[in-house]
C-alpha positions in Angstrom: 0.0 0.5 0.2 1.5 3.1 -0.8 1.2 6.4 1.6 -1.4 8.4 -1.2 -3.8 5.1 -0.5 -3.3 5.2 3.3 -3.6 9.0 3.2 -7.3 8.3 1.7 -8.3 5.3 3.6 -7.6 7.4 6.3 -9.0 10.2 5.5 -12.8 8.4 4.5 -12.6 6.6 7.9 -12.2 10.2 9.7 -14.5 12.1 7.3 -17.5 10.2 7.8 -16.7 9.9 12.2 -17.3 12.9 14.4 -16.0 11.4 17.1 -12.7 10.1 15.3 -12.6 13.6 14.0 -12.4 14.8 17.2 -9.7 12.5 18.7 -8.4 13.3 15.6 -8.0 16.7 16.7 -6.7 16.0 19.7 -4.0 13.0 19.3 -3.4 13.4 14.6 -0.3 11.1 15.3 -1.7 8.4 17.2 -5.1 8.5 15.8 -3.6 7.4 12.8 -1.3 5.3 14.2 -4.4 3.6 15.3 -5.8 3.3 11.8 -3.7 2.0 9.8 -2.2 -1.1 12.8 0.8 -2.6 11.6 2.3 -1.3 8.2 6.0 -0.5 7.9 6.6 2.9 7.1 8.9 4.5 5.8 10.8 7.1 8.8 9.2 10.6 8.3 6.2 8.9 6.1 4.2 8.8 9.1 4.6 12.6 9.6 3.6 13.3 6.1 0.6 11.0 6.3 -0.6 13.4 9.5 0.1 16.4 7.8 -2.0 15.3 4.1 -4.6 14.0 6.5 -4.8 17.2 8.5 -5.1 19.2 4.8 -7.3 17.5 3.6 -9.9 17.4 6.8 -9.5 20.8 6.6 -10.3 21.1 3.0 -13.8 18.8 3.6 -14.8 21.2 6.6 -13.8 24.5 5.1 -15.9 22.9 2.1 -19.1 22.2 4.1 -18.3 25.3 5.9 -19.0 27.3 2.5 -22.0 25.5 2.0 -23.9 26.4 4.5 -22.4 29.9 3.9 -24.1 29.9 0.7 -27.5 28.6 2.2 -27.4 32.2 4.0 -27.2 34.0 1.0 -29.0 31.4 -1.3 -32.1 32.3 -3.8 -34.6 34.3 -2.9 
């Protein structure tokens, strides 16, 4: 499994789960470790995965926020 697949998998698991999002925000490294299990990764790869997941989660949160804002100023 390559790093891009791991990132997609982790984002998919976290995105739909409010408890995992809360856990990830408190302890991103520990949450990612618990989600990927015992996958053998090169040095520094885990931090790269955590950073990428943070970015993707933040983008999804921003998109959801923008959707809510559009609803406030939507069509009349």
